[in-house]
N, C-alpha and C positions, 0 to 999 in steps of 0.2 A: 504494500500500499504506500502511496506517495504522501508521506507525512511532512517532509521538509523539502520543498523544491529548491530553496535557496542553496542548499548544499549539494544539489544534483544538477549542475548546469547541463549535463549531457541530455537531460530530459526535455530541454527547451525545444530542440528541433523536432522531437517526437510529438510533443504537445502542439507545436505549430501544425504538424501533420494532422493531428486529431481535430484541430480547429477547421482546417481546410476540408477534411473529410466529412465532418459533421455539416458544414455549410453546403457541400455538394449534395449530400443526402437530403438535407432540408429542402432545397430548391428543386431537386430532380425527382423526388418522390411524387409530388403532385403532377409534375410534367409527365412522368411515365404513365400515371393513371389516365390523364386526359388523352395522351397520344394513343394509349391502348383502346380507350372507349371510342375515340373518333376513327381510328383505323378499322375498328370492327363494324361501326354503325354507318359510316359514310365513306364517300370516295374523295374526301378532301385532300388526302395525300397525293392522289393521282392528279387532281385538278390543279393543285397549288405547287406541286413539287415533282418534277420528272423522276426523281429518285426517292419518292415518298416512302418506299419500302424500307429505307435505311433509317427512318426516324424512330421506329420502335427499338431496333438494336442499339441506336445511339443513346436513347433515353435510358434503357436498362443497362447499357454499358457504363454510363456515367454513375449509376447507382453502385456498380461493382468497383469503379475507381474510387468512390468515396470510401468503401470498405477497405480497399487496398491501402489507402493512406492512413487508416487507423492501425494497420498492423505493425508499424514501426514502434508503437508505444508498448512498453513493458513486454518485450518478446519472450522473456524468461517465465512469465506467468502462464502456466499451462491451462488453467481453467478459462482465463480470459481468451487465450489464443484458440482454445477448442471452440468456444462459443463464436468467436469471429470466423473461424474456419467453416463452421456450419452455415453461417450467413453468406460467406463467399461462395460456397458450393451452390446453395440455392440461387444466388445472384447469377452465377455463371450459367446454370441451367436455364434461368429466365432469359438471359441474353441469347442463348442458342435457340430457344423456342419463339422468341419475339417476332421474327420475320413471318411466322405463320399467321399473325394478325392481319397482315396485308394480303397474303396469299389466300387466306380463307375468305376475305371479302371479295377477292377477284374470282374465286372459284368456290362458291358456297356449297355446291353439291359434291365436292371432293371430300369424302369421309376422312381421309388421312389428315387433311388440314384442320377439320373440325375437331378431331381427336387431340391434335397438338394444341389447339387453343384451350380446350378443357384442361389439358395438362398444365399449360401455362398458368391458368387461373389458380389451380391447386398449388403449383410450386410457388407462385408469388405470395399466396397466403402463408405458406410455410416460410418463405423469405421474411415476411413481416414478423412472424413469431421469432425467428432466429435473430432478426435485428433488435427486437425488444429485449431479448435475453442478453444480447451483446451490450446494449446500452446499460442494462442493469449491472453487468460485470464491470463495465468501464467506470460507472459512477462509484462502485465499491472501491476503486483504487484512487479516487480523487478526494481531497480533503474537505469538500463541501458536504456537511452533514445533511443539510436540507435537500440537496440534490440526491444524495443516496437514498433518503427516505422516499422521496417522490418517485425516483426511478424504480425502486423496488415495488412500490404500490401500483403505479400506473402501468408498468410493463407487465405486471402479473394480470391486471385487468385486461390489458390488451391481448395478452396471450390466450386468455379464456375466451374472449370474443372472437378472436381469429381462429381458434380451434373449432368453435361453433360454425364459423364461416367455412372452414375446410370440410366439415362434415356435410354442411348444406350443399357445397359444390359437388361432393360425391353423390349425394342423394339425387340432386338434379340430373347428374350425368346418368345414373341408373334409371331414372324415370324416362329419360330420353332413349334408352337403349332396350328396356324391357317391354316386350309386346303386351304382356298382361301383368302389370305390377301388383303387388299385394295391396289389399284394401287399405291397410294402415298408410302406405306411402301415398295412395291417392287422396286420402283425407288430409294428410299433411300438405300436399300440393294444393288442395282446395283452400286450406287456410292460409297458405303462404302467398298465393297469387295476389289477392287483394292488398296484402300488407307489404308487397315488394319494395315500394319506396321507403317505408319505415324500416324494414329489415336492412336494406342497403345502407341507410344512414347509421343505424345502430351497430351493425356488424362489420362495416367497411369504413365509412367516413369517420366515425368516432375513433376507432383504433388508429387510423392514419393520422388524424389530426393530433391525437395524443402523442403519437410517435414523433411527429414533427415538433411538438412542444418540447419533448425530452431532448431531441437533437439540439434545439435552439438554446435550451437551458444549459445543456452540457457545454456548448461552445462559449456561452456568456459566462459560465462559472470559471472556465479556464482563462478566458481573457481577463476577468476581473481579479481572479486570485493569483495569476502567475505573471501576466504580461503587463498589467498596469503597475506603475511605480508606487511603492509603498510610501506612505507619509512619515 
């Protein structure tokens, strides 16, 4: 744990990388979501950009770059690096699957593209779970007690909501593939369809917004506690 940064000048470059990585993650997380939704629902990438298919990989790639910048901090901490490695793996898979957002819109009848988009949705939910776990581990190594408490609390809430989201994605996938789904699944679908906007807000938008809040607070805590001159 980083108790006295004044006696550890070697941490400064690593902390600067954490600040840059947290900033990239903060700004690119909503961008990746908007690009994904627009690539799936409209042809705006084709109309506005000849190489529009590159926008999803670029957005998800920047999310991976943000995680990569965090890796220089405390490389000897195995628990922290393990959590970061899980997030990097999910992020890398997301980058590889992201071009299918464009291809699936261009060829909606191609089953392979549709399956890849379903997988991307699940992997991205798992990525957000891993990112929240990573932020909690990161906060545990910083001297800001308030940040540690908030990160532990909100990351735990986010992971629960995102776990429900992951289950929901798998249930929707099964409903789309099973010819005669069980009565229970049909009832759940009947209850979920009218509430889709609220479910999206609670299970997706709220965890994403809280994740962004943790990223911002982590960056501000480092800037305030390390890089600002002491009185």
